[in-house]
C-alpha positions as CSV (number, residue, x, y, z in Angstrom):
1,X,-2.0,8.3,9.1
2,X,-0.2,8.1,12.4
3,X,-2.3,7.8,15.6
4,X,-1.4,11.4,16.5
5,X,-3.0,12.6,13.2
6,X,-6.1,10.5,13.1
7,X,-7.5,8.4,16.0
8,X,-9.0,5.0,15.0
9,X,-12.6,6.1,15.4
10,X,-12.0,9.2,13.4
11,X,-10.1,7.3,10.7
12,X,-13.1,4.9,10.3
13,X,-15.5,7.9,10.0
14,X,-13.2,9.5,7.4
15,X,-13.0,6.4,5.3
16,X,-16.7,5.7,5.3
17,X,-17.8,9.3,4.7
18,X,-15.4,9.7,1.8
19,X,-17.4,7.2,-0.2
20,X,-20.7,9.1,0.4
21,X,-19.0,12.4,-0.4
22,X,-17.3,11.1,-3.5
23,X,-20.5,9.9,-5.1
24,X,-21.6,13.5,-5.7
25,X,-18.2,15.1,-6.6
26,X,-18.1,14.1,-10.3
27,X,-21.7,15.2,-10.7
28,X,-20.7,18.8,-9.7
29,X,-18.1,19.1,-12.5
30,X,-18.6,19.5,-16.2
31,X,-17.3,17.8,-18.7
32,X,15.1,6.0,-12.4
33,X,17.3,7.2,-10.0
34,X,21.0,6.3,-10.5
35,X,22.3,3.6,-8.2
36,X,25.2,4.3,-5.8
37,X,27.8,1.7,-4.8
38,X,26.2,-1.1,-2.8
39,X,26.3,-1.0,0.9
40,X,28.6,-3.2,2.9
41,X,27.6,-6.9,3.1
42,X,24.5,-7.1,5.3
43,X,25.5,-10.4,6.8
44,X,28.7,-8.8,8.2
45,X,26.9,-5.8,9.5
46,X,24.3,-7.8,11.3
47,X,26.9,-9.7,13.3
48,X,28.2,-6.3,14.6
49,X,24.8,-4.8,15.3
50,X,23.4,-4.3,18.8
51,X,21.2,-7.3,19.3
52,X,18.7,-5.3,21.3
53,X,18.1,-2.6,18.7
54,X,17.6,-2.2,15.0
55,X,20.4,-3.3,12.7
56,X,22.4,-0.4,11.2
57,X,21.5,0.4,7.6
58,X,23.7,2.3,5.1
59,X,22.4,5.2,2.9
60,X,22.2,4.6,-0.8
61,X,20.1,4.6,-3.9
62,X,19.1,8.2,-3.4
63,X,17.9,7.6,0.2
64,X,19.4,9.5,3.1
65,X,18.4,8.5,6.7
66,X,17.3,11.1,9.1
67,X,17.8,10.7,12.8
68,X,18.1,7.2,14.3
69,X,15.9,4.2,13.9
70,X,13.3,3.6,16.5
71,X,11.8,0.3,17.7
72,X,13.1,-3.1,18.4
73,X,15.5,-5.4,16.6
74,X,12.7,-7.0,14.7
75,X,10.1,-4.2,14.4
76,X,11.6,-0.8,13.7
77,X,11.1,2.4,11.7
78,X,13.7,4.4,9.8
79,X,13.1,7.8,8.3
80,X,14.5,8.8,5.0
81,X,14.6,11.7,2.5
82,X,14.7,11.5,-1.2
83,X,14.6,14.0,-4.1
84,X,11.8,11.9,-5.6
85,X,9.2,12.7,-2.9
86,X,8.9,15.9,-0.9
87,X,9.4,15.6,2.9
88,X,10.6,12.9,5.2
89,X,9.3,9.4,4.9
90,X,9.1,6.5,7.4
91,X,9.8,2.9,6.5
92,X,8.8,0.1,8.9
93,X,10.7,-3.1,8.7
94,X,9.6,-6.4,10.3
95,X,12.3,-9.1,10.7
96,X,11.8,-12.7,11.7
97,X,12.5,-13.3,15.4
98,X,15.7,-15.3,14.7
99,X,17.1,-13.0,12.0
100,X,20.2,-12.0,14.0
101,X,20.8,-15.6,15.1
102,X,21.2,-16.9,11.5
103,X,23.6,-14.6,9.7
104,X,24.0,-17.1,6.9
105,X,20.3,-17.2,6.0
106,X,18.5,-15.1,3.4
107,X,14.8,-14.3,3.5
108,X,12.0,-13.6,1.0
109,X,10.4,-10.2,1.3
110,X,6.8,-8.9,1.3
111,X,6.4,-5.2,0.5
112,X,3.2,-4.2,2.3
113,X,1.5,-1.0,1.2
114,X,-0.8,0.9,3.5
115,X,-4.1,2.7,2.8
116,X,-4.9,6.4,2.6
117,X,-4.6,8.5,5.8
118,X,-2.1,6.1,7.3
119,X,1.6,5.6,7.4
120,X,4.4,3.3,8.6
121,X,4.6,5.2,11.9
122,X,1.3,3.6,12.8
123,X,2.3,0.6,14.9
124,X,-1.1,-1.0,14.0
125,X,0.3,-1.7,10.6
126,X,2.6,-4.3,12.2
127,X,-0.3,-6.8,12.1
128,X,0.1,-9.9,14.3
129,X,0.3,-12.2,11.2
130,X,3.1,-10.2,9.8
131,X,5.1,-10.0,13.1
132,X,4.6,-13.7,13.7
133,X,6.0,-14.7,10.3
134,X,9.3,-16.7,10.8
135,X,10.5,-17.1,7.2
136,X,10.1,-13.7,5.6
137,X,10.8,-10.0,6.0
138,X,8.1,-7.4,5.7
139,X,8.8,-3.9,4.5
140,X,6.1,-1.2,4.9
141,X,7.2,2.0,3.0
142,X,5.5,5.4,3.3
143,X,2.9,5.8,0.5
144,X,1.7,9.3,1.6
145,X,-1.7,10.2,2.8
146,X,-2.9,10.2,-0.8
147,X,0.2,9.3,-2.8
148,X,-1.6,6.5,-4.8
149,X,1.6,4.7,-5.4
150,X,2.2,6.5,-8.6
151,X,4.6,9.1,-10.1
152,X,2.1,12.0,-10.3
153,X,1.5,13.6,-13.7
154,X,1.9,17.1,-12.2
155,X,5.1,17.5,-10.3
156,X,4.6,21.3,-9.9
157,X,1.8,21.3,-7.3
158,X,1.9,22.6,-3.8
159,X,2.7,19.1,-2.6
160,X,6.1,19.2,-4.2
161,X,7.8,16.2,-5.8
162,X,5.5,13.1,-5.8
163,X,7.3,10.3,-7.5
164,X,6.1,7.5,-5.3
165,X,6.6,4.6,-7.7
166,X,10.2,5.6,-8.4
167,X,10.8,6.0,-4.7
168,X,9.5,2.5,-3.9
169,X,10.8,0.5,-6.8
170,X,14.0,2.2,-7.8
171,X,15.1,3.3,-4.3
172,X,13.5,1.5,-1.4
173,X,13.7,-2.0,-3.0
174,X,17.4,-1.9,-3.8
175,X,18.1,-0.2,-0.5
176,X,16.5,-3.1,1.4
177,X,18.3,-5.7,-0.7
178,X,21.6,-4.0,-0.1
179,X,21.1,-3.7,3.7
180,X,19.3,-6.8,4.6
181,X,19.8,-10.5,3.9
182,X,17.1,-10.9,1.2
183,X,16.3,-13.3,-1.6
184,X,16.4,-11.0,-4.6
185,X,14.6,-13.0,-7.3
186,X,10.9,-12.4,-8.2
187,X,9.9,-15.8,-6.9
188,X,10.9,-14.7,-3.4
189,X,9.4,-11.2,-3.5
190,X,5.8,-10.2,-3.0
191,X,3.8,-6.9,-3.0
192,X,0.5,-6.5,-1.2
193,X,-1.6,-3.8,0.2
194,X,-5.0,-2.7,1.6
195,X,-7.4,-0.1,0.2
196,X,-5.3,2.5,-1.6
197,X,-2.4,0.1,-1.1
198,X,-4.4,-2.7,-2.8
199,X,-4.3,-0.5,-5.9
200,X,-0.6,0.1,-5.4
201,X,0.1,-3.6,-5.1
202,X,-1.6,-4.5,-8.4
203,X,-0.2,-1.4,-10.1
204,X,3.4,-2.3,-9.1
205,X,3.1,-6.0,-10.0
206,X,1.6,-5.0,-13.4
207,X,4.2,-2.3,-14.1
208,X,7.2,-4.4,-13.0
209,X,6.3,-8.1,-13.3
210,X,10.0,-8.9,-13.2
211,X,10.2,-7.8,-9.6
212,X,7.2,-9.6,-7.9
213,X,6.1,-13.2,-8.0
214,X,3.1,-12.7,-5.7
215,X,0.5,-10.0,-5.4
216,X,-2.1,-9.3,-2.7
217,X,-5.0,-6.8,-2.7
218,X,-7.2,-6.5,0.4
219,X,-10.3,-4.3,0.1
220,X,-8.4,-2.7,-2.8
221,X,-9.2,0.2,-5.1
222,X,-8.8,-2.4,-7.9
223,X,-10.8,-0.5,-10.6
224,X,-10.2,3.1,-11.7
225,X,-12.2,2.8,-14.9
226,X,-15.5,4.3,-15.7
227,X,-17.1,1.2,-14.2
228,X,-16.2,2.5,-10.8
229,X,-16.6,6.3,-10.8
230,X,-17.1,6.3,-7.1
231,X,-13.4,5.5,-6.6
232,X,-12.4,8.2,-8.9
233,X,-14.5,10.5,-6.8
234,X,-12.8,9.4,-3.7
235,X,-9.4,10.1,-5.2
236,X,-10.6,13.6,-6.4
237,X,-11.9,14.2,-2.8
238,X,-8.4,13.5,-1.4
239,X,-6.6,15.7,-3.9
240,X,-8.9,18.7,-3.5
241,X,-9.6,18.2,0.2
242,X,-13.2,18.5,-0.6
243,X,-14.2,16.7,2.6
244,X,-12.8,19.3,4.9
245,X,-16.2,21.1,4.6
246,X,-17.6,18.2,6.7
247,X,-15.2,18.7,9.6
248,X,-16.8,21.8,11.2
249,X,-15.1,23.6,14.1
250,X,-11.9,22.1,15.3
251,X,-12.2,19.8,18.4
252,X,-8.5,19.8,18.9
253,X,-7.7,17.1,16.4
254,X,-6.6,17.5,12.8
255,X,-9.4,17.2,10.2
256,X,-9.6,13.6,9.0
257,X,-10.3,14.9,5.4
258,X,-7.2,17.0,5.2
259,X,-4.7,15.1,3.0
260,X,-2.1,17.8,2.7
261,X,-1.8,20.7,0.4
262,X,-4.8,21.1,-1.9
263,X,-4.0,20.2,-5.5
264,X,-5.9,19.9,-8.7
265,X,-8.1,16.9,-9.4
266,X,-5.9,16.3,-12.5
267,X,-2.6,16.1,-10.4
268,X,-2.1,12.3,-10.5
269,X,-3.7,10.8,-13.6
270,X,-4.9,13.9,-15.5
271,X,-8.6,14.8,-15.8
272,X,-10.9,12.2,-14.3
273,X,-13.9,13.2,-16.4
274,X,-14.7,10.7,-19.2
275,X,-15.3,13.2,-22.0
276,X,-13.8,12.5,-25.5
277,X,-11.3,10.0,-23.8
278,X,-9.7,12.9,-21.9
279,X,-9.5,10.5,-18.9
280,X,-7.3,8.0,-20.8
281,X,-4.6,8.0,-18.1
282,X,-7.0,6.8,-15.5
283,X,-8.0,4.0,-17.8
284,X,-4.4,3.1,-18.6
285,X,-3.7,2.8,-14.8
286,X,-6.8,0.8,-14.1
287,X,-5.6,-2.5,-12.5
288,X,-8.8,-4.5,-13.5
289,X,-8.0,-3.8,-17.2
290,X,-4.4,-5.0,-17.0
291,X,-4.8,-8.4,-15.3
292,X,-3.2,-10.2,-18.2
293,X,0.1,-8.8,-17.1
294,X,-0.2,-11.1,-14.0
295,X,-0.2,-14.3,-16.0
296,X,2.9,-15.6,-14.2
297,X,2.1,-14.1,-10.8
298,X,0.4,-15.6,-7.8
299,X,-2.7,-13.5,-7.1
300,X,-4.8,-13.1,-3.9
301,X,-7.9,-11.0,-3.5
302,X,-9.8,-10.3,-0.3
303,X,-13.0,-8.3,0.3
304,X,-16.0,-7.8,2.5
305,X,-19.4,-6.4,1.5
306,X,-19.8,-3.4,3.7
307,X,-23.0,-4.9,5.0
308,X,-24.7,-3.5,1.8
309,X,-24.1,0.1,3.0
310,X,-22.9,2.4,0.2
311,X,-21.5,4.8,2.9
312,X,-19.0,2.0,3.8
313,X,-16.1,2.0,1.3
314,X,-16.0,-1.8,1.5
315,X,-19.4,-1.8,-0.4
316,X,-17.5,-0.4,-3.4
317,X,-14.4,-2.4,-2.8
318,X,-16.5,-5.6,-3.2
319,X,-17.6,-4.4,-6.6
320,X,-14.1,-4.0,-7.8
321,X,-13.0,-7.3,-6.4
322,X,-15.8,-9.1,-8.2
323,X,-14.8,-7.5,-11.5
324,X,-11.3,-8.6,-10.9
325,X,-12.5,-12.1,-10.3
326,X,-14.6,-12.2,-13.4
327,X,-11.8,-11.0,-15.6
328,X,-9.3,-13.4,-14.1
329,X,-11.8,-16.2,-14.9
330,X,-12.1,-14.9,-18.4
331,X,-8.3,-15.0,-18.7
332,X,-8.2,-18.4,-17.1
333,X,-5.7,-17.3,-14.6
334,X,-5.4,-18.9,-11.2
335,X,-6.0,-16.9,-8.0
336,X,-7.1,-17.1,-4.4
337,X,-10.3,-15.2,-3.7
338,X,-12.1,-14.6,-0.5
339,X,-15.3,-12.6,-0.1
340,X,-16.1,-12.8,3.6
341,X,-19.4,-10.8,3.2
342,X,-20.5,-9.3,6.5
343,X,-17.5,-10.8,8.3
344,X,-19.4,-13.7,10.0
345,X,-16.8,-16.3,10.9
346,X,-13.9,-14.1,9.6
347,X,-12.2,-13.4,12.9
348,X,-13.5,-11.8,16.1
349,X,-13.2,-8.2,15.0
350,X,-14.4,-8.3,11.4
351,X,-18.0,-7.1,10.6
352,X,-17.6,-6.8,6.8
353,X,-16.5,-3.2,6.8
354,X,-13.4,-1.3,5.6
355,X,-11.6,-1.9,8.8
356,X,-8.5,-3.2,10.4
357,X,-10.3,-6.1,12.1
358,X,-11.0,-7.6,8.7
359,X,-7.6,-6.9,7.3
360,X,-5.9,-8.6,10.3
361,X,-7.9,-11.8,9.5
362,X,-7.1,-11.5,5.8
363,X,-3.4,-11.7,6.7
364,X,-4.0,-14.6,9.1
365,X,-5.3,-16.5,6.0
366,X,-2.8,-15.1,3.6
367,X,0.6,-15.1,5.3
368,X,0.9,-18.9,5.7
369,X,0.0,-19.2,2.0
370,X,2.6,-16.7,1.0
371,X,5.3,-18.4,3.2
372,X,4.4,-21.7,1.6
373,X,4.7,-20.2,-1.9
374,X,8.1,-18.8,-1.0
375,X,9.2,-22.1,0.4
376,X,8.1,-24.0,-2.7
377,X,9.9,-21.6,-5.1
378,X,13.2,-22.8,-6.4
């Protein structure tokens, strides 16, 4: 969520309380868009761009820009509309500092997926490790307050069209390649994310392994199976806005548990309740069960332990990370795994919780590794 919608302290309370709320939710219930002609050559456009402002980008691939880009030449936000997802959607783009000075150079790309209750308009998503990267582009597309990086099963809800995966992979990705000087092979393209975005990163890398050579999940919702019903409960809480009962009288700020129009618990993956395999779509989307699809992909997993507190979502994220690690070991697949526990020694602002201070340090560790992997790729 943008800062105007949820202040940092309120965002932290929302994330941690969702875990406690979600634990009881399930107990209360019984059983491609067509491409348009490519934009003009991005190298030629960049030479004509205002060096002090964002480079001009051309509409295409089902995306129509709204208004003007905001920000600097290397950290800017555009807003687009698409028939695939209702409403207007921001996309933050981070370019290397010398991007405009080297019109002949092409760059690898990291698609970085944010968590629930956040969005690309939040300048904090431009983490220092991402803005300091000198050899890659970072694209942060809107994933919605609770979009879950999926084409929803039910497109007829009050939320309107919710084809997030189609929006990102069939529209944003070719739009970026057409407008910026990118390396377009899988070896030079990565997808990563935090929390809900950690699920999204694994989901996209598994659904479209031909697109991404590297995948990162930080404090991710890596397991949607019946092994991790608490995460299903958290998703249900977001869809049904069940947490709004905890908000009480308005204090002048939006309720941190209001994720948009209230929809059915079945809207994204069908019923979440494991009765006679009715929840099969949740199991089919479970990243931890599909890790064999990443056999030729670089994998990185980061987690803390939430200080052993079940009210901290990181407590549950650690469980999903450990299951991912165990299954990767069983598959004999290589990976980079960091469990920083209570955050001791993991940056100055990490205390093991589901917080930006930990994710910033994750990226300090990860970004040089990713740039090295890009540089080593043929």
